[in-house]
C-alpha positions in Angstrom: 19.1 -7.0 12.6 17.3 -7.4 9.3 15.1 -10.4 8.6 14.5 -11.8 5.1 13.5 -9.2 2.6 10.5 -9.2 0.3 9.9 -7.3 -2.9 6.6 -5.4 -3.0 5.8 -3.0 -5.9 9.4 -2.0 -6.3 10.1 -1.7 -2.6 12.4 -4.0 -0.8 10.7 -4.6 2.6 12.2 -6.3 5.6 11.3 -6.8 9.2 13.9 -5.1 11.4 14.7 -5.6 15.1 16.9 -3.3 17.2 17.2 -2.4 20.8 16.3 0.9 22.5 18.4 2.8 25.0 17.4 0.4 27.8 18.2 -2.7 25.7 14.6 -3.6 25.1 13.8 -5.1 21.6 12.0 -2.8 19.2 10.4 -4.2 16.0 9.8 -2.3 12.9 9.6 -2.4 9.1 12.5 -1.1 7.0 11.7 -0.4 3.3 14.1 0.6 0.6 13.5 1.7 -3.0 16.1 2.4 -5.6 15.3 4.6 -8.6 18.4 5.3 -10.6 20.8 7.0 -8.2 18.1 8.0 -5.7 17.5 5.8 -2.7 14.3 6.1 -0.7 14.2 4.6 2.8 11.2 4.3 5.1 11.5 3.1 8.7 8.3 2.3 10.4 9.0 1.7 14.1 6.9 -0.8 16.0 6.3 -1.5 19.7 8.7 -2.5 22.5 8.7 -6.2 23.5 9.9 -8.3 26.3 12.3 -10.3 24.2 13.8 -10.4 20.6 11.7 -13.4 19.6 8.4 -11.6 20.3 9.7 -8.5 18.4 10.7 -10.7 15.4 7.3 -12.5 15.4 5.4 -9.1 15.5 7.5 -7.6 12.7 7.0 -10.7 10.5 3.2 -10.7 11.1 3.0 -7.0 10.0 5.0 -7.7 6.9 2.7 -10.5 5.9 -0.2 -8.0 6.0 1.4 -5.5 3.6 -0.6 -5.5 0.4 1.0 -2.8 -1.7 2.7 0.6 -1.9 1.0 4.0 -2.4 3.1 7.1 -3.1 6.3 7.0 -1.0 5.0 4.9 1.9 4.2 1.4 2.7 0.6 1.1 4.1 0.2 -1.2 7.1 -3.4 -2.3 7.6 -4.8 -2.0 11.1 
């Protein structure tokens, strides 16, 4: 499930929540960039959480910390 997307230096960045093989929520960041016909995708997987709400909140917090893009990746400050 993708959350609202944000445009950051040509990348479309969204928080993403899915479930693992045991059904536990996993949060991550999904980034897409279109250049002509080429499409670059970057999936940064987060941590496992007790429920989907916690996973969504974590993914959204990480997205708000993103400041820019260098090269082909989205840096996430620690």
